[in-house]
LONU-738089 format. One record per residue (C-alpha): y, x, z. Coordinates in pm, whole numbers, padded with zeros to 5 digits, always signed. Layout:
N
YXZ
...
// end
This chain:
367
+09519+11256+07851
+09489+11589+08027
+09495+11672+08397
+09370+11921+08654
+09267+11831+09006
+09096+11999+09300
+08726+11902+09324
+08756+11761+09677
+09066+11559+09587
+08870+11400+09301
+08545+11350+09493
+08687+11133+09772
+08849+10857+09561
+08558+10870+09314
+08320+10814+09604
+08524+10509+09705
+08526+10341+09364
+08187+10437+09221
+07994+10260+09497
+08106+09921+09363
+07951+10000+09023
+07596+09868+08980
+07340+10129+08872
+07192+09894+08612
+07449+09733+08388
+07394+09514+08085
+07767+09535+08005
+07845+09904+07928
+08213+09890+08029
+08117+09781+08384
+07942+10117+08435
+08277+10291+08384
+08572+10380+08603
+08926+10346+08467
+09124+10669+08500
+09502+10643+08456
+09704+10964+08476
+10084+10958+08494
+10367+11122+08687
+10149+11347+08902
+09907+11073+09004
+09557+10975+08900
+09462+10613+08970
+09098+10503+08963
+08965+10146+08931
+08609+10010+08917
+08465+09657+08925
+08141+09461+08920
+08325+09139+08815
+08303+09000+09171
+08479+09283+09348
+08708+09566+09245
+08829+09878+09421
+09139+10073+09318
+09278+10392+09466
+09494+10689+09367
+09532+11061+09429
+09785+11330+09344
+09702+11573+09060
+09866+11790+08794
+09916+11576+08483
+09979+11768+08161
+09945+11466+07932
+09965+11105+08053
+09700+10860+07942
+09431+10609+08031
+09059+10610+07962
+08725+10493+08103
+08405+10692+08157
+08079+10660+08348
+08159+10630+08718
+07822+10761+08840
+07811+11052+08593
+08161+11168+08682
+08086+11135+09054
+07760+11329+09024
+07934+11606+08828
+08213+11635+09086
+07956+11632+09368
+07759+11920+09218
+08052+12144+09135
+08118+12432+09378
+08363+12393+09667
+08721+12474+09577
+08664+12426+09202
+08962+12323+08987
+08849+12038+08762
+09012+11980+08424
+08970+11646+08247
+09086+11627+07885
+09034+11323+07663
+09055+11296+07285
+08855+11146+06996
+08653+10910+07216
+08516+11184+07441
+08618+11341+07771
+08571+11710+07845
+08522+11774+08216
+08532+12144+08295
+08544+12367+08601
+08497+12744+08594
+08212+12817+08354
+08079+12458+08358
+08181+12201+08101
+08057+11848+08035
+08121+11622+07738
+08117+11254+07833
+08161+10948+07609
+08453+10718+07683
+08512+10349+07617
+08849+10190+07535
+09036+10065+07840
+09107+09738+07654
+08739+09646+07702
+08770+09671+08081
+08792+09326+08247
+09141+09231+08363
+09182+09262+08738
+09323+08942+08888
+09671+08992+09029
+09760+08634+09123
+09971+08586+09432
+09771+08532+09750
+09944+08266+09964
+09832+08387+10311
+09917+08742+10419
+09874+08913+10754
+09778+09252+10894
+09505+09373+11128
+09454+09719+11271
+09167+09910+11112
+08998+09918+11456
+09012+09537+11484
+08876+09495+11131
+08591+09736+11208
+08513+09539+11526
+08503+09208+11334
+08258+09353+11083
+08038+09556+11322
+07989+09270+11567
+07862+09031+11299
+07735+09191+10979
+07384+09270+11105
+07321+08892+11121
+07420+08822+10758
+07136+08647+10574
+06974+08818+10275
+06805+08496+10162
+06962+08414+09824
+06863+08045+09835
+07100+07992+10128
+07382+08175+09952
+07648+08033+10185
+07497+08249+10465
+07519+08570+10256
+07847+08681+10411
+08074+08674+10716
+08254+08346+10786
+08612+08435+10883
+08830+08149+11001
+09080+08018+11253
+08877+07881+11544
+08964+07559+11729
+09079+07782+12015
+09344+07921+11779
+09183+08264+11756
+09066+08463+11454
+08690+08421+11449
+08411+08593+11252
+08056+08454+11241
+07733+08549+11064
+07386+08397+11090
+07052+08412+10911
+06898+08115+11092
+06712+08341+11340
+07012+08495+11512
+07386+08433+11518
+07669+08674+11593
+08025+08567+11670
+08337+08754+11772
+08697+08646+11831
+09037+08813+11837
+09396+08703+11883
+09521+08536+11564
+09750+08781+11381
+10102+08681+11286
+10102+08507+10947
+09742+08383+10969
+09814+08035+11108
+09757+07869+10768
+09464+08090+10663
+09182+07924+10469
+08828+07949+10610
+08651+08209+10393
+08302+08353+10347
+08335+08722+10259
+08024+08832+10061
+07778+09087+10202
+07856+09354+09939
+08232+09327+10000
+08172+09352+10377
+07963+09666+10327
+08214+09837+10094
+08511+09745+10313
+08338+09887+10620
+08263+10216+10440
+08623+10248+10325
+08752+10186+10679
+08538+10467+10821
+08807+10732+10797
+09121+10518+10808
+09339+10443+11111
+09638+10221+11061
+09709+09866+10951
+09501+09674+10697
+09705+09427+10493
+09498+09116+10425
+09579+08864+10149
+09381+08541+10119
+09350+08244+09887
+09075+07980+09864
+08879+08196+09617
+08986+08556+09673
+09047+08811+09948
+09238+09138+09918
+09247+09429+10163
+09505+09708+10126
+09516+10020+10340
+09642+10368+10265
+09607+10415+09889
+09303+10185+09864
+09292+09823+09748
+08971+09618+09762
+08969+09270+09609
+08671+09036+09625
+08577+08688+09514
+08468+08467+09803
+08142+08275+09839
+08200+07922+09711
+08011+07723+09971
+08035+07551+10308
+07935+07747+10616
+07732+07527+10857
+07878+07410+11188
+07765+07708+11392
+07903+07570+11721
+07609+07329+11734
+07358+07612+11776
+07544+07794+12054
+07356+07686+12367
+07540+07553+12670
+07382+07517+13011
+07135+07809+12985
+07119+07880+13359
+06852+08150+13390
+07065+08465+13389
+06917+08812+13349
+07122+09131+13342
+06974+09468+13243
+07098+09818+13159
+07149+09809+12782
+07033+10163+12699
+06719+10138+12918
+06643+09797+12764
+06687+09923+12406
+06469+10227+12465
+06194+10018+12628
+06195+09756+12349
+06179+10035+12092
+05880+10197+12266
+05683+09877+12324
+05747+09747+11970
+05563+10051+11830
+05247+09847+11890
+05383+09514+11756
+05242+09399+11424
+05453+09497+11123
+05476+09135+11011
+05604+08964+11326
+05757+09258+11521
+05733+09032+11827
+05784+09150+12185
+05718+08930+12487
+05960+08930+12779
+05801+08830+13110
+06052+08759+13386
+06011+08736+13759
+06254+08812+14042
+06409+09155+13982
+06153+09262+13720
+06132+09235+13339
+05795+09314+13179
+05806+09389+12807
+05476+09365+12622
+05342+09372+12267
+04996+09351+12114
+04834+09383+11775
+04534+09232+11598
+04351+09566+11627
+04338+09518+12009
+04611+09776+12082
+04876+09675+12335
+05173+09810+12529
+05366+09710+12841
+05670+09846+13021
+05853+09727+13331
+06226+09739+13392
+06437+09665+13698
+06673+09376+13623
+06909+09140+13798
+06723+08807+13787
+06636+08549+14053
+06535+08248+13844
+06186+08100+13805
+05913+08307+13640
+05903+08266+13261
+05782+08426+12939
+05968+08428+12607
+05913+08616+12281
+06166+08772+12043
+06170+08979+11726
+06208+09340+11846
+06442+09440+11561
+06673+09149+11640
+06684+09251+12007
+06772+09610+11912
+07041+09497+11663
+07213+09284+11926
+07180+09543+12204
+07344+09794+11969
+07656+09575+11944
+07704+09508+12315
+08008+09710+12422
+07903+09752+12783
+07653+09934+13005
+07484+09601+13080
+07357+09318+12861
+07325+08960+12986
+07067+08707+12867
+07129+08338+12945
+06790+08169+12900
+06671+07807+12914
+06298+07801+12836
+06054+07973+12601
+06129+07741+12309
+06510+07727+12325
+06772+07963+12183
+06906+08229+12419
+07263+08344+12462
+07321+08722+12474
+07649+08897+12558
+07808+09169+12766
+07867+09033+13120
+08214+08881+13138
+08281+08928+12765
+08449+08612+12637
+08523+08752+12289
+08175+08818+12146
+07842+08640+12181
+07502+08644+12014
+07244+08366+11985
+06877+08451+11939
+06595+08212+11848
+06268+08279+12032
+05932+08347+11868
+05589+08217+11962
+05388+08504+12112
// end
């Protein structure tokens, strides 16, 4: 195999595929990327056995062939080469020579036969979403994905057809819940309810950063595939049952507070500077037209800040984790954020005023 390719043309697809490769691998072949050169195209594939990413890029192929080499090493080499460099990759006798200008690197290769077979079974449900809609689904929910491995069924985004007939994405870690809905795309009526793992969510979101167009989605009970541009990401799904999240969405919270979202975020951020590292708790004291944010620490330091708000309910105090408040405020697509409160021990509903598509539920803390 022998090819030449512009450094930047190699760096982009390498950046896409190498991020799926774990830094520490007990199986040597899983540290490698498959390079297949033929008819003016270089295709690249990497996997961690749960997820694989494949992409392709145009190049000058002198000799067709297929090989595998260290994904991270090749990426680091390409990253450190000078701008505009022409990279030549030549493979023979179990080694790859990567050269550009006066630099040359000799890398070991492994036979492509050792690389795990990528599943190519038919996926029964297929539909398309715009990249913007897919980004919205992920951004509105992924901050609430649980990182607690014992509750593995919460370690992803639950994507399903809601009872309302809409496409719905939900994530929760038991302390907060995020949900967003969109019109159900054509072809998704029979979609299975899936839990897309945290790592797949993260990689998919990165890949969508610089893509505008349609994302083709294929689903089965155990696998999800996303195709857009020249990229294909396939992931196993979490084999578990997502809890009935509708039971924790409060109804009847009648104490409504509305506040400017940027002023609120900035004030929470300032006051939480004092909050203890462990609890990160901030107290919200409410009276007519005024919100008082306060935090204290065991070393007797404290902070308070007042904000003008729209509120005419009874006086009350309620505590929240400051980081959770900031995460949710960051996802409210409006100038104002609305809190629907019940009492200091009950979950609160947070959303943009009048927004029927997205909502957030936040459990209070004792402060």
